[in-house]
N, C-alpha and C positions, 0 to 999 in steps of 0.2 A: 503494499499500499504504499508507494511512494507519493510523495507531494499532495500530503492532506490537505484538503483547504478549510480555511478556518476562519469565520468571520463574525464578527461581534454586532449579536443582536438586541441587545441594550446595556446600559451601563453596570448591569450585575450577570447575564449572560454570557458564553461563548459558544458558536455551534461548531462542530466538526459534520460536513455536506458528507451526507452519505456516499459512496462508490465501492464497487466489489471489491472484496466480497462483504463488504458491510450488508449486512439486515437490513439496516436501519441507522438514525443519523445520530452524534454522541452529542451530548449537553453537558458547559464546562460552567457552572456558578463561579464567576472570578469579576473581581471590581479591577478596575487599571490597576491596582497596587499589586494582587494577585496575580494577574495575565504577568507579569515583567519575572514574577517568580516561576513562572514554567515556559518560557517562550524555549522553545526549541529543544525540552526534557523530551527523555525517553516514554516518561509515563504518559505523555498526551497519545503516542501508538497500545499505550494500554489500554487507554478508553476506548478507541477505536475499534482494537482485537476485541476486547469485549460485546461490541457492536454485530461481531461476526456469527457469534452463537446460534445455536438453533432455537427456535420457539421464542424468540427473547420479541419480550412486548415494551412497546414504548421505546424511547432511545437509550442508551448507555447512557450514566449521567456520573458526574466526578462533585464532590462536593468544594470549596475553597479551601480546606486542606489538603485537598490532594498531594499522593508524594507515592514514588515509586513503590510498590508491592510484589509479592511473589506473585504471579500472575493477572491476579487483577490490580488495579492499581490503591493503594490507600486511600479510602477516600470518595469510592467505587460504588455506585449503586446501581441493581439494574434486576429487572424482575421478568421471570419465564413462565411460561404457561405451562401449568400443571399437567397437559396433555400431549404436546408436541414439546417441552422444554425441558430445558437441562438443571442440575444440580452440580456446583464446583468445588471444591475445596478449598483453593484459590480464590475462589468469592469470598467464604465467609474468613477464611487466614487462619495463622497455626493456632492463634491466642484466643480458641473458640471462646465464645461469649467475655473475650476484655471486655469490660465497662467502668463504669464510674458511680457511684453514690454518693449525695448530699444527706450529712446530718445536722438537723437544725439544734443548736442551744437557748437556753433564754442569757447565758452570758456574753459580758461584755469584754470589746479588748481592752477597754480598761480596768477591769476587775481579773481580769487572765494575766496582763504584761506582768506584773509582780513574780508571779510562778511557774510563765511559760517556759522557763528553762525545767523547774521541774517534772511540771504535763508532758516535754517533748519527752524526757530522759524516761518517764513511765510507759509511755505508750511505743516507744523504741525495745523496752524490755518486755513487754507486757504481747507485741506483734511480730511473730517472728519474719523476718524479710532476709534477702541474698537469694546468691542463685542457690538453688537446689534445697531452700531452706526448709527443713519438714516442724512439727511439732508432735508432744508425748500427749499433750494433753485433750485431741481432740479426732486421739486413732478409735477406730473404730474395724469390725472384724467385716469378711466380705457379702455376710447376708445382710448389714445393717448399710455398705458403699453401698448395694445397691438400688435402695430406699432412697439414696440421698438423690442418687442418677435418674432416678425416676420420678423424683419429689420437689428435689430445688430446696426449695425456702420453707417450702410447705413441710419437708422432714425438721427444717430447724425451728418453728413451730411446734412441733410437737415434743421438741427435746426441751423448751422452755429458753431456746436461743432469741425467739424471735416474737413481736405482738402481732394480731389481729389488725393495729395498724399499719405494720411494718409491712405483711403481705398486700394490703393494697397499695401501696405507696409502691410495688413494682412492677415492671414491664412483665405484662400477664400474669399478675401473682407469684411472680418470680419460680414458674413451672410451665416453660417447654411441654406443650403436648407431642406424644409420638415419639419419645424417649424409648429405646429398648435397648438396655445393658448387653442384650447378648450379641450385640455388633460390635462391641466394645472390644480390642484384643486385648489376648493376657497381660500384655507388653504394658499399655496404656494403662490398665490397672492396677499395674504393681507402680506405674510411676508416679498415679495420680492419689492412691489411697494415704501416703505418709505428707502430703502437701496441705491435704484440708484446712482450712485456717492459716495460711500463711500468704505473705505476700508476694515474695517473688524478687523478683530483679526486671532490669530494663526501664522502661517509661511507667513503670507501678512505683505507686504512691503513697502518703497517708500523712495529710496536709492537714493544720490548722490555719484557717483564714475569719480574717475579718468582712462582714458585707464592705466595703469602701464607697458605692452610691446604689442609688435606686434611680431609673432610667421610667419606671412605668408601676407608680405608687397604689393603684388599685389593683393588680395581678399580686405585686410585691405580699401585700396586705393578704390576699388569700394564700399565699404560699409563704406565708407565715415569717417574712422574713422583714427586718428595720435595720438603719444603718447603724454601725457600730458593733451589730450584733458577731458572736462566734460561730463558724461551721466548722465540719471536717469533712472532707473529701475523702473519698478510698476507690483508689484506681488497679485491679488486678483484674483477674480470669481464672483462666481454668487451670493454669499451671503446665503442669506435665504432662495430666492428661487429656487437655485437648492439643498437643503440639504431638503427640504419640498417634492421636484419631485422622488430623491431617497429613501426617505422613506417613498412616498404614492405607490411606484411603486415596492420595494422589499417584502412587504407586500400581494400587490394582487397579484406578481408573482409565491410567494409561495404557495400562495392556489391554483392555476393554473399549477403548474409543473406535478403534477400527473396526471391531465387530458390530459398532450401530452406526459406523458409516458415518463417523464426526471426522470433518477434518478440522485439526486446531493449527489456527493461526501463532499458539504458541504450548508450546509443552507444560508449560505450568498452566493453562488452563484446562486440565484434564477434566474432564466430564462425565456423565452418565445420565441418558433421560432420566427426569423424575420418576416417574412412573416404572421405571425398572427394578428388579431385586437390587442391583448395585445400586441406584439412584437412592431407596427404601433404606437399606441397611445405612447407608453416610451419613441420610437426616435422625435415622435412631439413636445411632453415636453421637453425632451434631448436637442433637436435643441431648442425648445424657452428659456431657461434656457442660453446654450450656446449664445447665442444673445445677452441676458441680459448681460452676462460676457462681451462679445467685446462692450456693449455701455457702461456699467458701466468705462472700464478701460478708453474709449474713453474721460467721462465726465472727467477721473480726471483728463487723459492729459491737456484736456481745464482749470485745474486747477492748474495743474502744470506750464504752458506755462504763464497762471497769475501772477503766484506768479514771476516769472523771472522777466515780463514785470514790477512788481512792484517796485524789487528789482534793474533792471541795467536801469531803465528806457530808455527801448529800446522794440519793437514790439518783437514775437517770430519769425516771419518771418526773423528781421535783426537779431534773435540771431543765426538762423539754427536752429531751434528747430524741427527739423524732426524727424517724425518715423523712424529708421531701420529696426522694425520687430515686429508683435504681433504674440506671439505661444502658442496654447491651449498646455493643460497637460493633462484635464481629459474631453477626448471624446469620441463616438464612431460614424466613419465615413464610409461613402458606397464608396468604392474606388476600379477603378481596379488593380490587382497587377498580376505580373508573377511568377507561384510554378510548376515546374519541365515540364518549359516549357509552360506553355497553361497560358493563360491569364482568369482571373478567378473577377468576381463581388464579391466583401467580406464586409463584415461590421465589420470594426477594431477597435477594443478596444483598447485604448492607457491611460494605467490609469498610471499617473505620467511619463508618458513619450510625446516626441515632436517629430512629426513628423521633417524631415529631408531630404527636396528631394535633387537631386544630379545634377550638372550641365546637364545642358538641357533639364531640368523639362519641358513640355508647361504648366504645373500650375504655374511656377515661374514668377514674372512680368520681366520685360523686362531687367532690372538695377541689375537681379540678375540671368539671364537665363544664363548667365559662369560661376558664381561662385559657381552658391549651393548657396540653403536657410541658412538665419543665424538664427543658432539657438542656445539659449539664457540659460545659467547652469549658474544661480547664486549657488554662494559656502552659507555656512551657516553666521550666522549674525556676522561679526568682521574678516570674510576671505576673500579671492580673488574669483570673480566671473569671467567664462569664455565667450568669444561668439566663436563658433565653427561656419564649413558652411556644412552642406551636401556633402558626399562624393560620390564616385565612387563606392564605394561598398553597399551603401544604403539599396539596394533592397532587399539583403537577409534578412534585418528586417524587410519590406513592409514599408522600408519609416522612420522609428523611432530613434529615440535618445535617451537619458538620459535626464533630467528635474531640477536636482540638485546633491548636495550631499548626497542625502539619510540619514536618523535617522540609528543613532548607539543604541542613549538610547528612552527610551519612556519619554512620558512630564511629569512622574511623577517620572521616577526617575532622569532626569534632574532637577526637584523641587528639588530635596533632596539635590542632589551635590550642587547648588547655593543658599542653605537657608544659610544665612546670610553674604554671598558675597557683596561688592558693586558693582554690574555689571554695570551701567552705568561710575561710575570712571573707574574700568577694562577698557572699552573702549576707553575711553578719553585719558589714557594712552598712548594706543596705534595708541593715534590720531585720533580716530572715533570718533564722537558726535553722542547722540542719545535723541531722544524725543521719549518717549513709554505712551502711553493711559493707560499701566497698566505695574508693575513691574513683574507681577505674569507671563506675556506673554514672558518679557526677561528671568525669569527664563528656561520658557519650550525650548528655543531658543540659549544654550550658546551653544560655538562653539563647547565644549569636547559630543555633543548629537550628532553631525553628521560626517560623515565617511570625508577622504579628497578626497572634490572634485578637486585636481587635481589629483590622482587616476584616479578617474570614468573619468574626461575627456581624460586621457593617454590611459585607455583602449579602446575607442569611436575611437580613431583617431589610434591606433595598429590595432584594426580592419578595418581600411578603413570605416567606416560610417559615420564618422565626424570628418573632420580632424581642428585644431585648430588653431584661427586666431587673436585673441586676450584678455589677460590676465587684469581684473580689481580691483584696489583698490577701497573699503568703503571709504568715508569718511565723510560719514552724511547720518543717516538713522532716518525714521518714523516708529515706531513702532506700531500694535494695541494693 
């Protein structure tokens, strides 16, 4: 596909025109600032490659935090017919249901500031983090582990690790239907079992933030947000379990693609028909990993609450440590969408993208039915994060929005730039405390490695997909 033609539709959208072997056009959400970060990038070809896959419904799409990924770009969104379309591990990613949640409190930055160092140390010692991190506190046998893969955060509720209010604030109440633990390999189970209740490494984090600015007062009030308020962000996923499941099915689908007559523009787009045995098995295994990730973040929430209780000598209910929302980032889901005036059942791949349901959507809990779904958008280490709400125009992205700032530099390039720098000291001079299991991880996550998240969220807001509700300022963080 040499010579792709890209044209600007409006200040927030770019189109890659359809040309063989593309089955449809591609749509990139990018303002002028974001456009400069993707000019000439191979990631544009990745968006076009996705448009070549069988059964695609509507355009192949990319959110403004787009960057290169395995097969699909990170920030990629694509819907495929359940009858004629495909499902692809590369369209979900290796960290299945990597996601983020926000925990509210009734504390203020002024009241927390004197004890911030102690609180951070408590969180660091309470929540296991780092490469290969594991826990002894939440070890389960195989029979119980199967229940986690089937039930997600519903399992955590039965164990007393979650409240009914927590489940209401999860996407799909913390459990993806269709999970099939029998489709998960023995190796994936061995990797996942000891990692329940752990943060991991890479771009995963646990962060204490303060609400820095309110943009939409009415929605912020409904979300329970106020200026100066302390919030906690938890960003992690399915750990080694999800990674192994992706690896297993990429290889098996590569072997079977020719049997289904699928011509892959890129081997990393290995896939199978949604309706095939291979497609059903992958969906069942993927949903199992997604449910593990929900349970994992819920256990971490329980541990965070314990740390706050110890620090402030008050129960978490008194501290109003309620879950605002939990968002999936890497997932394939069977949903009904409207395209060209027709309702269709599709399998939506969101890879590095957040579901963004608009006001009035019946899938939302009552508390968010009038506001639209909370969309949590973390910035890079040391910069602002944002809370958005799904808006009226979200249907055009099949109810999808950005998931973060989006990388500008590879991890290797970031490490090279960070070499010799005292990153913890740099962040402390900005008023941000950090505890990390690895200094190498800090080097990979330097602020310069990411796009300006303000440009990312302003693109989504300008396009009418998700409106900006509040900006968050980081105070302290735990990094793997």
